[in-house]
N, C-alpha and C positions, 0 to 999 in steps of 0.2 A: 309291309308286304312289297317283293321286291318285283317290278316291272322287267319283263324281257324284252329283247329285240326281234320282233317276229317279222321273217323274210318268206313270211307265206304269201304264195301267189294268188290267193283269194279263197275264203275269207281273210282279208289283211288286216294289220294294225290300223287303229283309228287315231285321231289325235287326242292326247291325255286330257286337253280342254274340253274336248266334245265328250268324252266319258264321265268326268267329272261333273260338268253341267247335265247330262242325262242322270247320272246318279242322284244329285240334288233334286230334280225334278221326276223322279221315277214314281213317286206317290202323289205328287201334287203338281201339276203343269200348269204356269200361268195363273197360280192362285184359283185353279176351278176347282180344288178339292179331289182330283182324279189324275191318274195316269193317263198318257196318250194311249196307253194300249188300251183304256177302258172305254175312250170316246166313240161316239157314233161318229162315222165318218161325214155323215149329213147334218151335225151340229152347229151351232154358232161358235162353239169352243174350237172344233177341228179345222173350220173353213180358213182362219187365218193362217193356221199352220202350212197347210198345201199350198195358198196363195202366196204365203211370203217365199218358201222355198222355190216355187217356180220364178217369182221375181228376182231370187237373188241368182239363179241358175242363167236367167237371161241377161242379167247385168254382167256376171262375170266371163259369160262366154259370148258376148255381145250379139246375142241371137236376134236376128231381124223380125219385124213383126210380122211378116208373112209366112211365120213359121210356127208351127203349134208344137206345145211341150206336152208330153204324157208320161204318167206314171204307172208302170204296169207290170206284170207278174209274169213268171214264166223264165225268167234270165234271158241273156242273150240267145242260147239256144233256141226259145221258143220264136226269136226274131228270123232264125234262117226259115221259118215257114211263113211268117206274117208277111216279110217282104216281099218274096214272088206273088203271094196270093193277093196282095194289095197294089201292087204296081204293075203286075204283068196282067191285068184285067182286060178291060175294053176301054179303047180311046176312038171317040167319034165312030163308033160302030165298028172297028175293025179289032178283032183279036190281037194282043200282043203278047205273045207267049214265049218270047225269047230274050236271053240276059247274057252278059258277059260277066264273066268272075276272073279274078286273079288268085292262083292258088300259092299261098306263102307260108303255109302251114298248118298244124292239125286242125286248128278252130276252121280256118279257111276251107279246108278240105271237107269239114263236117257240113258248114254251110252249102258246099257245093252239092253233096250227096242229098241234103235236105230239099234243096230248090229242085234238083233234079226230078222228085217226086211230081212236082206240080207243072214244070215249064221245060222248056227247052234251054239249056247250058251251054255254053260255048267258055271253055278254060282257054283264055286269050294268051295267057302266059303263066307259067309255073317256075317256083325254084327247087321242085321235087329233085332234079336230077343230082343237085350237090347238098342233099339233106336239109334244104331249106336255109342254108346260111345266108343267103341274101336276098334281095328284093330285085326281081327280073324287070327288064325294062318292059313297059306297059303300053301296048300299041293303042291307036284312039279305038273308039267302039266302032262295031259293025254297023251296018245300016238297019236302023229300025227294031233296036234291041230297047227293051222296056228300061233297063237299067244297067250298071255297072257298078259290080260290088267289089269292094277291098276289105281287106283286115288291117287296120293302122298299125296296129302293133300286135306282134306275135308272141303271146305271153310264154308258151310252152319253149320256142326254139329261141327267142330273145333278139328280134329283128324287129324295124320299124321302119316306114315309109317316110324318107325325108323330102321328098318332092311328091305332090300329088298328081296323078295322070290326069291328061287332058282329055275330058270326056265331050267335049262340045254341047250338045242339046240334049244328050242322055243322062238323065239324074245319077249321079255319083252316090252310091250307097256305103257307109261305112261301120264296120263293128269296132267301135272306140272303146271296147271294155277297159283295157287294161291302160289307156292312155289318157282318158279323158282328164281335163284340167291339169294335165302335167304341162302341159305348154299351150301357146296361143294356137286358135285353130279358126281358118275363116270360115264360119258357118255358112255362108252365101254359097260356097264351092260346093256343096252338098245337096242332094235331094233328101235324104235320111241318114240321120247320126243316130244308132243305138248303142247302148253300154248297159251292161249288168253293173249292178252299184257297188259290189262287195270288194272293188279292188281300190278305187280312188274316189269313192263317191260316199260310201255308209254300209251298212250292213247287207248281207245278202237276203233276197228276198224282194227287191225292187229293181225293176228297169226302166231305164230313162229313154225314151225315144222323142230325137228331133226331126219333126217332119214339114216340108214345104207343103203350103196349103193346096197346091194346084194339084200334088199327088195323092190327095185324098178323094174317095168316093168311087173310083172306077173298078167296082168290086162286082165279080159274078155273086149272082144270088145264093149260088151254094156254099158260098165260104160261111163258116160258123161264126154267129154272132160276136163270140169272144176274140175272135181272130181278125176284126174289122177295125181299121185305124178310125173310120167316120165313126163307129160306134163310141169309141172312146172319146173322141174330140168331141161330139155333141154333147155328152155328159159329163166333161171337165176330168176325165180319169176317174169317175166315180157310177160307170155303168152296174158294177158290182162293188162290193167292200175292197176298196184299195189296201195295199201293204202300208196301212197308217203310221205305224211306230217306225218303219223303216225311212218313209217319207220325211218324218220330224227327224230322225238322225241325219238324213242327207242335208235338210235345212240347217243343222246345227254345223255339219262340215263345210259348207257353203259360207256359212256367217265366220267360221275359223280363217278360210281361205281368204276372205274379205279383208278380215282384221290383219293378216300376214303380208297384205299388200296385193294381193289378188293374183291371177294367172302368171304375168309376168315374172312375178317373185318366185313363183313355185316353180317355174321353168329354170331360172338362175340356179336355186337351190338342185334341183335335180341334175341339172349340168354339172353342177361342182360335185356332187354325190358321185354319179357316174362316172365323171373324168377321173375322180381319185381311186374308184375302184379297178376302171380299165388300165389304167397306168399301171399299178400294181400287178395285175393279171399278165401284162405285157413284158412286164421287167422281172416275173417269177421263173424260178428254175424250177418248179415243179407244176404250178397252176396256169390253165391258160384258158383264154378265150377263143370258142371254136368260131364266133361270128365274123365275117368280113368286116373291116373297120367301117366302110361308109353306112353300114347298115344297122350298127348296133343299137339296140334299145335303150331308152333311159331310165325304162322301168322294171325291166326283168333281164337279168345277167345270167345267164348259165355258165358253168366253167368246170373244167376237167382237169385230171391230173396227168399231164404230160404224155397223154396219148391222141391221136387224131380223132376227131369228132367222127362218129358213126351214128347215123341216124337207124334206130332200130326199136324192136316192140318188145324187149326181154324186160321183164321185173326184177332180173338180178342187178345186184350192185357188187362192185368188188367188194373184198373186206376193209380196204383202205377207205375206200369212199363211206360206207357204213361208220367205220372208226371216226373219221372226220365229222360226220354229221353227229355221231353221239356225244363225241367230246365238246364240239361247239354248243350244243345244248346244256351241258353241264354248267359252261360260262354264261348263260342266258342269251345264247344266238340260237333261235330256233326256226323249224321248217326250212332247212338248207337242202334236203335232198332234191333231187331233180325231178322233173316229171316221170312218171313210170314207163312211158314210151320212149324216153331218149335216156334217161339214167344221168348219170353225173351229179352235180350239184348246181343250184340255183338261188340266187340272193334277187327277190324282189324288194325295189326299193322305192314305193309309191311316196307320195306328197307326205304323207305322216310320219314316214321314216326319217327321224333327225340324222344330220352327219354324223353325230357320236355314235350312231348305230354301225355306220358304215367304216369308221375309223375302228371302232371295237373288234369288227370282223377281220379287218386287214391286221390288225394286232395278233389276233389269234391264229391267222392263217401263218403269219410270218413265224409264230413260236411252233406250229404244226409242221410247216417246212422244215424248220431247222432241226427237229426232234426226227423226222422221217429221213433226212439226208445224213444224220449222223450215224 
């Protein structure tokens, strides 16, 4: 069987070593005579799995002890609602129903629209005016806001925050779905970090939430039980049956990251991969990166064929782009089509993507470029 290089934005490729270990343990994990998929989440066999997964995440991200780690369901999209419902509740008897958001892309916009259903939202900065190809200057938080929300890495557009905003006493909340573990992150700068697992952590179906303890508990009584952080903290992510197998795979991925040398090594590799690919794009006669250089993502790299970048909502792709994606797939380079809302192409090069995959993609692009120019 030949493995392809999967450039999908998510679910993304997993480290081969993780898949191999999971394959060996698929019917008998840790000599229990059963698969993790069959284990009771409250059993003595499963408890060490979730505890080790949390311990590894704390170690690799250097999570302070006054933060709690949750393994939830619903993806990052559910967090678009959980964050305002939990953080903009009541503090010292005074309602706090206002938050600042920075609009840097499609997922940031979705988070804003969801939050607006429950609280007053101020979009304090936006890069929509240029099709989101840059990160705007972020002003300090307004007075008495419940939190300040950013999307650390914009999966669809391909931008990242290189410098965090100064939010003073207002909790900084970040969607880190497509960049968690890609480079070191000072967790103490945040009130909440949340991330869907299906990009850099594991399979789809599990969401990691890292939340500072003082932000837990000030929740209006009408908030549904399953949407309360305090409920999940109290029961150790087991108020209901958690995504057991997903948490197990996350644990294997974290073991792999540790064995590779940790997050700093991941960052070095990611910078090397991204630099290699951006250098090619910047020197190509056919392909180009639409993103302003200071804000380019290490994880998600959209690219186009020699035309100005236009943010639009059409599902149509040019025949040449379709040909590119199809021919790349025949060479084992899959899932290179851009998001349906922006078109073009996109290469997502998460931690599990080896540099050989990036080199193979560049080699194909060089041949494709030569063919269409002749």
